[in-house]
MIDOSE-1310 file (N, C-alpha, C; in nm, 2 decimals, decimal comma, always signed):
residues 302
xxxx	+0,02/+1,90/-0,15/-0,12/+1,88/-0,12/-0,14/+1,94/+0,02; -0,25/+2,03/+0,02/-0,28/+2,10/+0,15/-0,36/+2,01/+0,24; -0,39/+2,06/+0,36/-0,46/+1,98/+0,46/-0,60/+1,94/+0,41; -0,67/+2,04/+0,34/-0,81/+2,01/+0,30/-0,81/+1,90/+0,19
xxxx	-0,71/+1,91/+0,10/-0,71/+1,81/+0,00/-0,67/+1,67/+0,05; -0,59/+1,67/+0,16/-0,56/+1,54/+0,23/-0,69/+1,48/+0,29; -0,77/+1,57/+0,35/-0,90/+1,53/+0,40/-0,99/+1,47/+0,29; -0,98/+1,53/+0,18/-1,07/+1,48/+0,07/-1,02/+1,34/+0,02
xxxx	-0,89/+1,33/+0,01/-0,83/+1,20/-0,03/-0,86/+1,09/+0,07; -0,86/+1,12/+0,20/-0,89/+1,03/+0,30/-1,04/+0,99/+0,30; -1,12/+1,08/+0,26/-1,27/+1,05/+0,25/-1,29/+0,96/+0,13; -1,22/+0,99/+0,02/-1,24/+0,91/-0,10/-1,20/+0,76/-0,07
xxxx	-1,10/+0,74/+0,01/-1,06/+0,60/+0,04/-1,17/+0,52/+0,10; -1,27/+0,59/+0,16/-1,38/+0,52/+0,23/-1,51/+0,52/+0,16; -1,51/+0,57/+0,03/-1,63/+0,58/-0,05/-1,63/+0,47/-0,16; -1,71/+0,37/-0,15/-1,71/+0,26/-0,24/-1,71/+0,30/-0,39
xxxx	-1,80/+0,39/-0,42/-1,82/+0,43/-0,56/-1,69/+0,50/-0,62; -1,60/+0,55/-0,53/-1,49/+0,63/-0,58/-1,36/+0,55/-0,54; -1,37/+0,43/-0,50/-1,25/+0,36/-0,45/-1,14/+0,35/-0,55; -1,17/+0,35/-0,68/-1,07/+0,33/-0,78/-1,03/+0,47/-0,85
xxxx	-1,08/+0,58/-0,79/-1,05/+0,71/-0,85/-0,91/+0,75/-0,80; -0,83/+0,79/-0,90/-0,69/+0,84/-0,87/-0,66/+0,96/-0,94; -0,76/+1,03/-1,00/-0,73/+1,15/-1,08/-0,72/+1,27/-0,99; -0,73/+1,39/-1,05/-0,71/+1,52/-0,99/-0,84/+1,56/-0,91
xxxx	-0,81/+1,64/-0,81/-0,92/+1,71/-0,74/-0,92/+1,86/-0,77; -1,04/+1,91/-0,82/-1,05/+2,05/-0,85/-1,14/+2,11/-0,75; -1,09/+2,21/-0,67/-1,17/+2,27/-0,57/-1,28/+2,36/-0,63; -1,40/+2,34/-0,59/-1,51/+2,42/-0,63/-1,55/+2,52/-0,52
xxxx	-1,66/+2,59/-0,55/-1,70/+2,69/-0,45/-1,77/+2,63/-0,33; -1,81/+2,71/-0,23/-1,87/+2,66/-0,11/-1,84/+2,76/+0,00; -1,95/+2,81/+0,07/-1,93/+2,90/+0,18/-1,89/+2,83/+0,31; -1,95/+2,71/+0,33/-1,93/+2,64/+0,46/-1,86/+2,50/+0,44
xxxx	-1,87/+2,44/+0,32/-1,82/+2,31/+0,30/-1,70/+2,31/+0,20; -1,63/+2,19/+0,19/-1,53/+2,17/+0,09/-1,59/+2,09/-0,02; -1,59/+2,14/-0,14/-1,65/+2,08/-0,26/-1,54/+2,06/-0,37; -1,54/+1,94/-0,42/-1,44/+1,91/-0,53/-1,50/+1,84/-0,65
xxxx	-1,45/+1,88/-0,76/-1,48/+1,80/-0,88/-1,37/+1,69/-0,89; -1,42/+1,57/-0,91/-1,33/+1,45/-0,92/-1,37/+1,37/-1,03; -1,33/+1,41/-1,15/-1,37/+1,34/-1,27/-1,52/+1,36/-1,29; -1,60/+1,25/-1,30/-1,74/+1,25/-1,32/-1,81/+1,27/-1,18
xxxx	-1,74/+1,28/-1,08/-1,80/+1,29/-0,94/-1,79/+1,44/-0,89; -1,88/+1,47/-0,80/-1,87/+1,59/-0,72/-1,87/+1,55/-0,57; -1,76/+1,57/-0,50/-1,74/+1,53/-0,37/-1,76/+1,65/-0,27; -1,85/+1,63/-0,17/-1,87/+1,73/-0,07/-1,84/+1,68/+0,07
xxxx	-1,75/+1,76/+0,13/-1,71/+1,73/+0,27/-1,76/+1,84/+0,36; -1,84/+1,82/+0,46/-1,89/+1,92/+0,54/-1,79/+2,00/+0,62; -1,82/+2,13/+0,63/-1,73/+2,22/+0,71/-1,74/+2,21/+0,86; -1,64/+2,25/+0,93/-1,64/+2,25/+1,07/-1,76/+2,33/+1,13
xxxx	-1,83/+2,27/+1,23/-1,94/+2,34/+1,30/-2,07/+2,32/+1,23; -2,08/+2,27/+1,11/-2,21/+2,26/+1,04/-2,30/+2,16/+1,11; -2,24/+2,07/+1,19/-2,32/+1,97/+1,26/-2,42/+2,03/+1,36; -2,39/+2,16/+1,40/-2,47/+2,23/+1,50/-2,61/+2,26/+1,44
xxxx	-2,62/+2,28/+1,31/-2,75/+2,32/+1,26/-2,79/+2,25/+1,13; -2,72/+2,15/+1,09/-2,75/+2,07/+0,97/-2,79/+1,93/+1,01; -2,90/+1,88/+0,96/-2,94/+1,74/+0,98/-2,90/+1,67/+0,85; -2,79/+1,59/+0,86/-2,74/+1,53/+0,74/-2,83/+1,42/+0,69
xxxx	-2,91/+1,35/+0,77/-3,00/+1,25/+0,73/-3,11/+1,31/+0,65; -3,16/+1,42/+0,69/-3,27/+1,49/+0,62/-3,21/+1,54/+0,48; -3,09/+1,59/+0,48/-3,03/+1,64/+0,36/-3,02/+1,52/+0,26; -2,98/+1,41/+0,30/-2,96/+1,29/+0,21/-3,09/+1,25/+0,15
xxxx	-3,20/+1,24/+0,23/-3,33/+1,21/+0,17/-3,37/+1,31/+0,07; -3,36/+1,44/+0,11/-3,40/+1,55/+0,02/-3,32/+1,55/-0,11; -3,19/+1,53/-0,11/-3,11/+1,53/-0,23/-3,15/+1,41/-0,32; -3,18/+1,30/-0,26/-3,23/+1,18/-0,34/-3,36/+1,21/-0,41
xxxx	-3,45/+1,27/-0,33/-3,59/+1,29/-0,38/-3,58/+1,40/-0,49; -3,50/+1,50/-0,47/-3,49/+1,61/-0,57/-3,43/+1,55/-0,70; -3,34/+1,45/-0,69/-3,28/+1,39/-0,81/-3,39/+1,31/-0,88; -3,48/+1,24/-0,80/-3,59/+1,17/-0,86/-3,68/+1,27/-0,94
xxxx	-3,70/+1,39/-0,88/-3,79/+1,49/-0,94/-3,72/+1,55/-1,07; -3,59/+1,52/-1,09/-3,53/+1,57/-1,21/-3,47/+1,71/-1,20; -3,45/+1,76/-1,08/-3,40/+1,90/-1,06/-3,26/+1,90/-1,00; -3,21/+1,78/-0,96/-3,08/+1,78/-0,89/-3,00/+1,66/-0,94
xxxx	-2,87/+1,66/-0,94/-2,79/+1,55/-0,99/-2,81/+1,42/-0,91; -2,78/+1,31/-0,97/-2,79/+1,18/-0,91/-2,70/+1,17/-0,79; -2,76/+1,12/-0,68/-2,68/+1,10/-0,56/-2,62/+0,96/-0,56; -2,48/+0,95/-0,55/-2,41/+0,83/-0,56/-2,37/+0,77/-0,43
xxxx	-2,35/+0,86/-0,33/-2,31/+0,81/-0,20/-2,34/+0,92/-0,09; -2,39/+0,87/+0,02/-2,41/+0,96/+0,14/-2,37/+0,89/+0,26; -2,33/+0,97/+0,36/-2,30/+0,91/+0,49/-2,35/+1,01/+0,59; -2,46/+0,98/+0,65/-2,53/+1,07/+0,74/-2,45/+1,11/+0,87
xxxx	-2,36/+1,02/+0,90/-2,27/+1,04/+1,02/-2,16/+1,14/+0,99; -2,09/+1,12/+0,88/-1,98/+1,21/+0,85/-2,03/+1,33/+0,77; -2,14/+1,32/+0,70/-2,19/+1,43/+0,62/-2,13/+1,43/+0,48; -2,04/+1,33/+0,45/-1,98/+1,33/+0,31/-2,08/+1,28/+0,21
xxxx	-2,08/+1,35/+0,10/-2,18/+1,32/-0,01/-2,11/+1,32/-0,14; -2,15/+1,23/-0,23/-2,10/+1,23/-0,37/-2,22/+1,23/-0,46; -2,21/+1,32/-0,56/-2,32/+1,33/-0,66/-2,25/+1,32/-0,80; -2,33/+1,30/-0,90/-2,29/+1,30/-1,04/-2,25/+1,45/-1,07
xxxx	-2,14/+1,47/-1,14/-2,10/+1,61/-1,18/-2,18/+1,64/-1,31; -2,23/+1,77/-1,31/-2,30/+1,81/-1,42/-2,21/+1,89/-1,52; -2,19/+1,83/-1,64/-2,10/+1,89/-1,73/-2,16/+2,01/-1,81; -2,08/+2,10/-1,85/-2,12/+2,21/-1,94/-2,23/+2,29/-1,87
xxxx	-2,22/+2,31/-1,74/-2,31/+2,39/-1,67/-2,24/+2,50/-1,60; -2,29/+2,62/-1,60/-2,23/+2,73/-1,53/-2,29/+2,75/-1,39; -2,20/+2,76/-1,29/-2,24/+2,79/-1,16/-2,29/+2,94/-1,16; -2,41/+2,96/-1,11/-2,47/+3,09/-1,12/-2,42/+3,19/-1,01
xxxx	-2,44/+3,31/-1,04/-2,42/+3,42/-0,95/-2,52/+3,53/-0,99; -2,53/+3,64/-0,92/-2,62/+3,75/-0,96/-2,60/+3,80/-1,10; -2,47/+3,82/-1,14/-2,43/+3,87/-1,27/-2,48/+3,77/-1,38; -2,46/+3,64/-1,35/-2,50/+3,54/-1,45/-2,65/+3,53/-1,47
xxxx	-2,72/+3,55/-1,36/-2,87/+3,56/-1,37/-2,91/+3,68/-1,45; -2,84/+3,79/-1,45/-2,87/+3,90/-1,54/-2,83/+3,88/-1,68; -2,72/+3,82/-1,71/-2,67/+3,81/-1,84/-2,72/+3,69/-1,92; -2,75/+3,58/-1,86/-2,79/+3,46/-1,93/-2,94/+3,46/-1,96
xxxx	-2,97/+3,47/-2,08/-3,11/+3,49/-2,13/-3,19/+3,37/-2,08; -3,30/+3,41/-2,02/-3,40/+3,31/-1,97/-3,36/+3,24/-1,84; -3,25/+3,28/-1,77/-3,21/+3,21/-1,65/-3,32/+3,22/-1,54; -3,37/+3,34/-1,51/-3,48/+3,35/-1,41/-3,60/+3,26/-1,44
xxxx	-3,63/+3,25/-1,57/-3,74/+3,16/-1,61/-3,71/+3,01/-1,58; -3,59/+2,98/-1,62/-3,55/+2,84/-1,60/-3,54/+2,80/-1,45; -3,50/+2,90/-1,37/-3,51/+2,88/-1,22/-3,65/+2,86/-1,17; -3,74/+2,94/-1,22/-3,88/+2,93/-1,19/-3,94/+2,80/-1,23
xxxx	-3,90/+2,75/-1,35/-3,95/+2,62/-1,39/-3,90/+2,51/-1,31; -3,77/+2,52/-1,27/-3,71/+2,41/-1,18/-3,78/+2,41/-1,05; -3,81/+2,53/-0,99/-3,88/+2,53/-0,86/-4,02/+2,47/-0,88; -4,09/+2,50/-0,99/-4,22/+2,44/-1,01/-4,21/+2,29/-1,01
xxxx	-4,12/+2,24/-1,09/-4,10/+2,10/-1,10/-4,08/+2,03/-0,97; -4,00/+2,09/-0,88/-3,97/+2,04/-0,75/-4,10/+2,05/-0,66; -4,16/+2,16/-0,66/-4,27/+2,19/-0,57/-4,40/+2,10/-0,60; -4,42/+2,06/-0,73/-4,53/+1,98/-0,76/-4,49/+1,83/-0,77
xxxx	-4,37/+1,79/-0,74/-4,32/+1,66/-0,76/-4,39/+1,56/-0,67; -4,45/+1,60/-0,56/-4,51/+1,51/-0,46/-4,41/+1,45/-0,37; -4,28/+1,49/-0,38/-4,18/+1,44/-0,28/-4,21/+1,49/-0,14; -4,17/+1,41/-0,04/-4,19/+1,45/+0,10/-4,05/+1,45/+0,16
xxxx	-4,01/+1,56/+0,21/-3,88/+1,58/+0,28/-3,91/+1,56/+0,43; -3,81/+1,50/+0,51/-3,84/+1,47/+0,65/-3,85/+1,60/+0,73; -3,78/+1,71/+0,70/-3,78/+1,83/+0,78/-3,89/+1,92/+0,74; -3,94/+1,99/+0,85/-4,04/+2,10/+0,83/-3,97/+2,23/+0,85
xxxx	-3,95/+2,31/+0,74/-3,88/+2,43/+0,75/-3,98/+2,54/+0,81; -3,96/+2,56/+0,94/-4,05/+2,65/+1,01/-3,96/+2,78/+1,04; -3,99/+2,88/+0,97/-3,91/+3,01/+0,97/-3,89/+3,06/+1,12; -4,00/+3,08/+1,19/-3,99/+3,14/+1,32/-3,93/+3,05/+1,42
xxxx	-3,96/+2,92/+1,41/-3,89/+2,82/+1,50/-3,74/+2,82/+1,47; -3,70/+2,84/+1,34/-3,55/+2,84/+1,31/-3,49/+2,97/+1,37; -3,56/+3,08/+1,36/-3,51/+3,20/+1,42/-3,48/+3,18/+1,57; -3,58/+3,12/+1,64/-3,56/+3,09/+1,78/-3,44/+3,00/+1,80
xxxx	-3,43/+2,89/+1,72/-3,32/+2,80/+1,74/-3,18/+2,86/+1,71; -3,17/+2,95/+1,61/-3,05/+3,01/+1,58/-3,01/+3,11/+1,69; -3,12/+3,18/+1,75/-3,09/+3,27/+1,86/-3,04/+3,19/+1,98; -3,09/+3,07/+2,00/-3,05/+2,98/+2,11/-2,90/+2,94/+2,09
xxxx	-2,86/+2,91/+1,97/-2,72/+2,88/+1,94/-2,63/+2,99/+1,97; -2,68/+3,11/+1,92/-2,59/+3,23/+1,94/-2,58/+3,28/+2,09; -2,68/+3,24/+2,17/-2,68/+3,28/+2,31/-2,56/+3,22/+2,38; -2,50/+3,11/+2,33/-2,38/+3,05/+2,39/-2,25/+3,09/+2,32
xxxx	-2,26/+3,19/+2,23/-2,14/+3,23/+2,16/-2,11/+3,38/+2,18; -1,99/+3,41/+2,16/-1,94/+3,55/+2,19/-1,95/+3,63/+2,06; -2,08/+3,67/+2,03/-2,10/+3,75/+1,91/-2,23/+3,83/+1,93; -2,23/+3,96/+1,88/-2,34/+4,05/+1,91/-2,44/+4,05/+1,79
xxxx	-2,56/+4,06/+1,83/-2,67/+4,07/+1,73/-2,67/+4,22/+1,68; -2,71/+4,24/+1,55/-2,72/+4,38/+1,51/-2,82/+4,46/+1,60; -2,79/+4,58/+1,62/-2,88/+4,67/+1,70/-3,02/+4,67/+1,65; -3,12/+4,64/+1,74/-3,26/+4,64/+1,70/-3,31/+4,51/+1,64
xxxx	-3,23/+4,40/+1,64/-3,27/+4,28/+1,58/-3,40/+4,23/+1,65; -3,40/+4,23/+1,78/-3,52/+4,17/+1,85/-3,65/+4,26/+1,83; -3,63/+4,39/+1,80/-3,74/+4,48/+1,77/-3,80/+4,44/+1,64; -3,72/+4,40/+1,54/-3,77/+4,36/+1,41/-3,83/+4,23/+1,42
xxxx	-3,78/+4,14/+1,50/-3,84/+4,01/+1,52/-3,99/+4,03/+1,58; -4,00/+4,12/+1,67/-4,13/+4,15/+1,73/-4,22/+4,20/+1,62; -4,17/+4,29/+1,54/-4,25/+4,35/+1,43/-4,30/+4,24/+1,33; -4,21/+4,14/+1,31/-4,24/+4,03/+1,22/-4,36/+3,95/+1,27
xxxx	-4,41/+3,97/+1,39/-4,52/+3,89/+1,43/-4,65/+3,92/+1,35; -4,65/+4,05/+1,30/-4,76/+4,08/+1,21/-4,76/+4,00/+1,08; -4,64/+3,98/+1,03/-4,61/+3,90/+0,91/-4,66/+3,75/+0,94; -4,61/+3,70/+1,06/-4,65/+3,57/+1,10/-4,80/+3,55/+1,10
xxxx	-4,87/+3,64/+1,16/-5,01/+3,64/+1,17/-5,08/+3,63/+1,03; -5,03/+3,71/+0,94/-5,09/+3,72/+0,80/-5,06/+3,59/+0,73; -4,94/+3,53/+0,75/-4,91/+3,40/+0,68/-5,00/+3,29/+0,74; -5,02/+3,29/+0,87/-5,10/+3,19/+0,93/-5,25/+3,20/+0,90
xxxx	-5,30/+3,32/+0,86/-5,44/+3,34/+0,83/-5,48/+3,26/+0,71; -5,39/+3,24/+0,62/-5,41/+3,16/+0,50/-5,29/+3,07/+0,47; -5,27/+2,97/+0,56/-5,15/+2,89/+0,55/-5,15/+2,82/+0,41; -5,03/+2,83/+0,35/-5,01/+2,76/+0,22/-4,99/+2,61/+0,24
xxxx	-5,04/+2,53/+0,14/-5,00/+2,39/+0,15/-4,85/+2,37/+0,14; -4,80/+2,29/+0,22/-4,65/+2,27/+0,22/-4,61/+2,19/+0,10; -4,49/+2,22/+0,05/-4,43/+2,15/-0,06/-4,29/+2,13/-0,04; -4,23/+2,03/-0,11/-4,08/+2,01/-0,09/-4,01/+2,13/-0,15
xxxx	-3,93/+2,20/-0,06/-3,86/+2,32/-0,10/-3,71/+2,31/-0,07; -3,64/+2,39/-0,15/-3,49/+2,40/-0,13/-3,46/+2,48/-0,01; -3,52/+2,59/+0,01/-3,51/+2,67/+0,13/-3,39/+2,76/+0,14; -3,28/+2,73/+0,06/-3,16/+2,81/+0,06/-3,11/+2,83/-0,08
xxxx	-3,19/+2,90/-0,16/-3,16/+2,92/-0,30/-3,05/+3,02/-0,33; -2,93/+3,01/-0,27/-2,82/+3,09/-0,30/-2,79/+3,07/-0,45; -2,75/+3,18/-0,52/-2,73/+3,17/-0,67/-2,63/+3,05/-0,70; -2,53/+3,04/-0,62/-2,43/+2,93/-0,64/-2,48/+2,79/-0,63
xxxx	-2,61/+2,78/-0,58/-2,67/+2,65/-0,57/-2,75/+2,61/-0,70; -2,73/+2,70/-0,80/-2,79/+2,68/-0,93/-2,69/+2,65/-1,04; -2,71/+2,55/-1,12/-2,62/+2,52/-1,23/-2,70/+2,53/-1,36; -2,66/+2,61/-1,45/-2,74/+2,64/-1,57/-2,67/+2,59/-1,70
xxxx	-2,73/+2,50/-1,77/-2,68/+2,46/-1,90/-2,72/+2,55/-2,02; -2,81/+2,64/-1,99/-2,86/+2,72/-2,10/-3,00/+2,67/-2,15; -3,02/+2,54/-2,12/-3,15/+2,48/-2,15/-3,22/+2,43/-2,03; -3,14/+2,40/-1,92/-3,20/+2,35/-1,80/-3,13/+2,40/-1,68
xxxx	-3,20/+2,43/-1,57/-3,14/+2,47/-1,45/-3,15/+2,36/-1,35; -3,03/+2,33/-1,30/-3,02/+2,22/-1,19/-3,00/+2,30/-1,06; -3,05/+2,23/-0,95/-3,04/+2,29/-0,81/-2,96/+2,19/-0,73; -2,86/+2,24/-0,65/-2,78/+2,15/-0,57/-2,78/+2,21/-0,42
xxxx	-2,72/+2,13/-0,33/-2,70/+2,16/-0,19/-2,84/+2,17/-0,12; -2,87/+2,06/-0,05/-3,00/+2,04/+0,01/-3,00/+2,05/+0,16; -2,90/+2,11/+0,21/-2,87/+2,12/+0,36/-2,99/+2,17/+0,44; -3,06/+2,27/+0,38/-3,16/+2,34/+0,46/-3,30/+2,30/+0,41
xxxx	-3,31/+2,21/+0,32/-3,44/+2,17/+0,25/-3,54/+2,12/+0,35; -3,67/+2,14/+0,31/-3,77/+2,09/+0,40/-3,91/+2,12/+0,34; -4,01/+2,07/+0,40/-4,15/+2,11/+0,36/-4,17/+2,25/+0,40; -4,22/+2,33/+0,31/-4,22/+2,48/+0,33/-4,33/+2,54/+0,24
xxxx	-4,36/+2,66/+0,27/-4,44/+2,74/+0,17/-4,35/+2,76/+0,05; -4,40/+2,72/-0,07/-4,31/+2,72/-0,19/-4,28/+2,87/-0,23; -4,35/+2,97/-0,18/-4,32/+3,10/-0,22/-4,19/+3,15/-0,15; -4,15/+3,08/-0,04/-4,02/+3,11/+0,02/-3,91/+3,10/-0,08
xxxx	-3,91/+2,99/-0,16/-3,80/+2,97/-0,26/-3,79/+3,08/-0,36; -3,91/+3,13/-0,41/-3,90/+3,23/-0,50/-3,86/+3,37/-0,44; -3,91/+3,40/-0,32/-3,86/+3,52/-0,26/-3,72/+3,52/-0,22; -3,67/+3,41/-0,17/-3,53/+3,40/-0,13/-3,44/+3,41/-0,26
xxxx	-3,47/+3,34/-0,37/-3,39/+3,35/-0,48/-3,38/+3,49/-0,54; -3,50/+3,56/-0,53/-3,50/+3,70/-0,58/-3,40/+3,79/-0,50; -3,39/+3,76/-0,37/-3,30/+3,84/-0,29/-3,16/+3,80/-0,32; -3,13/+3,67/-0,32/-2,99/+3,62/-0,34/-2,94/+3,66/-0,48
xxxx	-3,03/+3,66/-0,58/-2,99/+3,69/-0,72/-3,00/+3,84/-0,75; -3,04/+3,92/-0,64/-3,05/+4,07/-0,66/-3,13/+4,10/-0,78; -3,25/+4,02/-0,80/-3,33/+4,04/-0,91/-3,40/+4,18/-0,92; -3,41/+4,23/-1,04/-3,48/+4,35/-1,06/-3,63/+4,31/-1,09
xxxx	-3,72/+4,41/-1,11/-3,86/+4,39/-1,13/-3,88/+4,29/-1,25; -3,81/+4,32/-1,36/-3,83/+4,24/-1,48/-3,79/+4,09/-1,45; -3,68/+4,07/-1,38/-3,64/+3,93/-1,35/-3,74/+3,86/-1,26; -3,80/+3,94/-1,16/-3,90/+3,88/-1,07/-4,02/+3,84/-1,16
xxxx	-4,06/+3,92/-1,25/-4,18/+3,89/-1,34/-4,15/+3,77/-1,42; -4,03/+3,76/-1,48/-3,99/+3,65/-1,56/-3,99/+3,52/-1,48; -3,94/+3,52/-1,36/-3,94/+3,40/-1,27/-4,08/+3,36/-1,23; -4,16/+3,46/-1,19/-4,29/+3,43/-1,14/-4,38/+3,37/-1,25
xxxx	-4,38/+3,44/-1,37/-4,46/+3,39/-1,48/-4,43/+3,25/-1,53; -4,30/+3,22/-1,53/-4,25/+3,09/-1,57/-4,30/+2,99/-1,46; -4,29/+3,03/-1,33/-4,33/+2,94/-1,23/-4,48/+2,91/-1,23; -4,56/+3,02/-1,23/-4,71/+3,00/-1,22/-4,77/+2,97/-1,36
xxxx	-4,70/+2,99/-1,47/-4,75/+2,98/-1,60/-4,87/+3,07/-1,62; -4,87/+3,18/-1,55/-4,98/+3,28/-1,56/-4,93/+3,40/-1,48; -5,01/+3,50/-1,47/-4,99/+3,62/-1,39/-5,01/+3,58/-1,24; -4,91/+3,61/-1,15/-4,93/+3,58/-1,01/-5,04/+3,66/-0,95
xxxx	-5,12/+3,61/-0,85/-5,22/+3,68/-0,78/-5,16/+3,77/-0,68; -5,23/+3,87/-0,63/-5,18/+3,97/-0,53/-5,13/+3,89/-0,40; -5,20/+3,79/-0,36/-5,16/+3,72/-0,24/-5,03/+3,64/-0,26; -5,01/+3,59/-0,38/-4,89/+3,52/-0,42/-4,77/+3,62/-0,43
xxxx	-4,80/+3,73/-0,49/-4,69/+3,83/-0,49/-4,66/+3,88/-0,35; -4,76/+3,89/-0,27/-4,74/+3,94/-0,13/-4,65/+3,84/-0,05; -4,68/+3,71/-0,07/-4,60/+3,61/+0,00/-4,45/+3,62/-0,04; -4,43/+3,64/-0,17/-4,29/+3,64/-0,22/-4,22/+3,76/-0,16
xxxx	-4,29/+3,88/-0,15/-4,23/+4,00/-0,10/-4,20/+3,98/+0,05; -4,30/+3,92/+0,12/-4,28/+3,90/+0,27/-4,16/+3,81/+0,29; -4,14/+3,71/+0,21/-4,03/+3,61/+0,23/-3,90/+3,68/+0,19; -3,90/+3,78/+0,11/-3,77/+3,85/+0,08/-3,72/+3,91/+0,21
xxxx	-3,81/+3,97/+0,29/-3,77/+4,03/+0,41/-3,73/+3,92/+0,52; -3,82/+3,82/+0,52/-3,80/+3,72/+0,63/-3,67/+3,63/+0,60; -3,63/+3,61/+0,48/-3,51/+3,53/+0,46/-3,39/+3,61/+0,50; -3,39/+3,74/+0,48/-3,28/+3,82/+0,53/-3,28/+3,82/+0,69
xxxx	-3,40/+3,82/+0,75/-3,40/+3,82/+0,89/-3,34/+3,69/+0,95; -3,37/+3,57/+0,88/-3,32/+3,44/+0,92/-3,17/+3,43/+0,89; -3,13/+3,46/+0,77/-2,99/+3,44/+0,73/-2,89/+3,54/+0,80; -2,95/+3,65/+0,86/-2,86/+3,74/+0,94/-2,81/+3,65/+1,05
xxxx	-2,89/+3,57/+1,12/-2,85/+3,49/+1,23/-2,75/+3,38/+1,18; -2,78/+3,32/+1,06/-2,69/+3,22/+1,01/-2,55/+3,28/+0,99; -2,54/+3,40/+0,94/-2,41/+3,47/+0,92/-2,34/+3,49/+1,05; -2,41/+3,52/+1,16/-2,35/+3,54/+1,28/-2,30/+3,41/+1,34
xxxx	-2,37/+3,30/+1,31/-2,32/+3,17/+1,35/-2,18/+3,14/+1,28; -2,18/+3,17/+1,15/-2,05/+3,15/+1,08/-1,94/+3,24/+1,14; -1,97/+3,36/+1,17/-1,88/+3,45/+1,24/-1,83/+3,39/+1,37; -1,92/+3,34/+1,45/-1,88/+3,28/+1,58/-1,79/+3,16/+1,56
xxxx	-1,82/+3,08/+1,45/-1,74/+2,96/+1,43/-1,61/+2,99/+1,35; -1,58/+3,12/+1,33/-1,46/+3,16/+1,27/-1,44/+3,11/+1,13; -1,55/+3,10/+1,05/-1,55/+3,06/+0,91/-1,48/+3,17/+0,83; -1,36/+3,14/+0,77/-1,28/+3,24/+0,70/-1,32/+3,28/+0,56
xxxx	-1,42/+3,21/+0,51/-1,46/+3,23/+0,37/-1,50/+3,37/+0,33; -1,57/+3,44/+0,43/-1,63/+3,57/+0,40/-1,62/+3,65/+0,52; -1,64/+3,78/+0,51/-1,66/+3,87/+0,62/-1,80/+3,86/+0,67; -1,83/+3,77/+0,76/-1,96/+3,74/+0,80/-2,02/+3,85/+0,89
xxxx	-1,94/+3,93/+0,95/-2,00/+4,05/+1,02/-2,07/+4,14/+0,92; -2,00/+4,17/+0,82/-2,05/+4,26/+0,71/-2,17/+4,19/+0,65; -2,16/+4,06/+0,63/-2,27/+3,98/+0,57/-2,40/+3,99/+0,65; -2,39/+3,97/+0,78/-2,50/+3,97/+0,87/-2,56/+4,11/+0,88
xxxx	-2,47/+4,21/+0,89/-2,52/+4,35/+0,90/-2,59/+4,40/+0,78; -2,54/+4,35/+0,66/-2,60/+4,39/+0,53/-2,73/+4,33/+0,52; -2,74/+4,20/+0,55/-2,87/+4,13/+0,55/-2,98/+4,20/+0,63; -2,94/+4,23/+0,75/-3,03/+4,29/+0,85/-3,08/+4,43/+0,80
xxxx	-2,98/+4,51/+0,74/-3,02/+4,64/+0,69/-3,12/+4,63/+0,58; -3,10/+4,53/+0,49/-3,19/+4,51/+0,38/-3,33/+4,47/+0,42; -3,33/+4,38/+0,53/-3,46/+4,34/+0,58/-3,54/+4,46/+0,64; -3,47/+4,54/+0,72/-3,53/+4,66/+0,78/-3,58/+4,76/+0,67
xxxx	-3,50/+4,78/+0,56/-3,54/+4,87/+0,46/-3,67/+4,82/+0,38; -3,68/+4,69/+0,36/-3,79/+4,64/+0,29/-3,92/+4,65/+0,38; -3,90/+4,61/+0,50/-4,02/+4,62/+0,59/-4,06/+4,76/+0,62; -3,97/+4,86/+0,60/-4,01/+5,00/+0,61/-4,07/+5,06/+0,49
xxxx	-4,06/+4,99/+0,38/-4,12/+5,04/+0,25/-4,27/+5,06/+0,26; -4,32/+5,17/+0,21/-4,47/+5,19/+0,23/-4,55/+5,08/+0,17; -4,50/+5,01/+0,07/-4,58/+4,90/+0,01/-4,59/+4,78/+0,09; -4,50/+4,76/+0,18/-4,49/+4,63/+0,25/-4,62/+4,60/+0,33
xxxx	-4,68/+4,69/+0,40/-4,81/+4,66/+0,47/-4,91/+4,62/+0,37; -4,91/+4,67/+0,25/-5,01/+4,63/+0,15/-4,99/+4,49/+0,11; -4,87/+4,44/+0,10/-4,84/+4,30/+0,07/-4,89/+4,21/+0,18; -4,86/+4,26/+0,30/-4,90/+4,18/+0,42/-5,06/+4,17/+0,42
xxxx	-5,13/+4,28/+0,39/-5,27/+4,27/+0,39/-5,32/+4,18/+0,28; -5,26/+4,18/+0,16/-5,30/+4,09/+0,06/-5,29/+3,95/+0,10; -5,18/+3,92/+0,17/-5,16/+3,78/+0,22/-5,27/+3,74/+0,32; -5,29/+3,84/+0,41/-5,39/+3,81/+0,52/-5,53/+3,79/+0,46
xx	-5,57/+3,86/+0,35/-5,70/+3,85/+0,29/-5,71/+3,72/+0,20; -5,59/+3,67/+0,16/-5,58/+3,55/+0,08/-5,62/+3,56/-0,06
């Protein structure tokens, strides 16, 4: 038994719903946390350093509300102090990745339907996901760490003020959003798409979720159309398309900083220098595309 599994067993001993569990632990994926399948349970133990930027009390509320909305597994145990969480394990579901979103027929549509179900649920999450405030907060965290920003990062943040102005000209009604739709946070049964991991969830412009998933899933134009039409149950309007494109760029701008925090915290799961640099390069490329100002204008006009 390695050190991580020992930590998991120690956590189980203090979880009432799992106190009689003595079966095997199967390690699942996770970029920052330790996640295990334990029979009918899914056990999540937070990774080192996540307390710097994750509000576990907010996460617990959001996870429970998302379960009530029917888009996330039942929450069986949470501890806001330790961050340990136990949910019901979803059987016969595939953990998604970009390749799975390409190969599994109807997957982008099922994701769009799940987002719609969440966004119209009426749930209220405690946290307000403010993109530009989070960029400032992440920059503040990084100011105390020994890690370099990609060259030109502050210039792009300054350029993004035009985006901010357009978004504020016609502010979208806030909705309960996942805010971190990494492909691996989607579990697909082929009939239904479940969404997990509510660490970054909050009240947000719902178009963020669609734009961010498109980036994470490396969606092509056809996949984007499938997701959007399933979500809107109609053709999206130019301003709606524009918001989605804008958020494709802005999510990369934000998650660049998140990657650098992981690098500074010596997270060994991935090459986070390459992750951050790749994110930033993709953000710059999209913002430099000749069509990008047209999308910004469409959003500004509403």
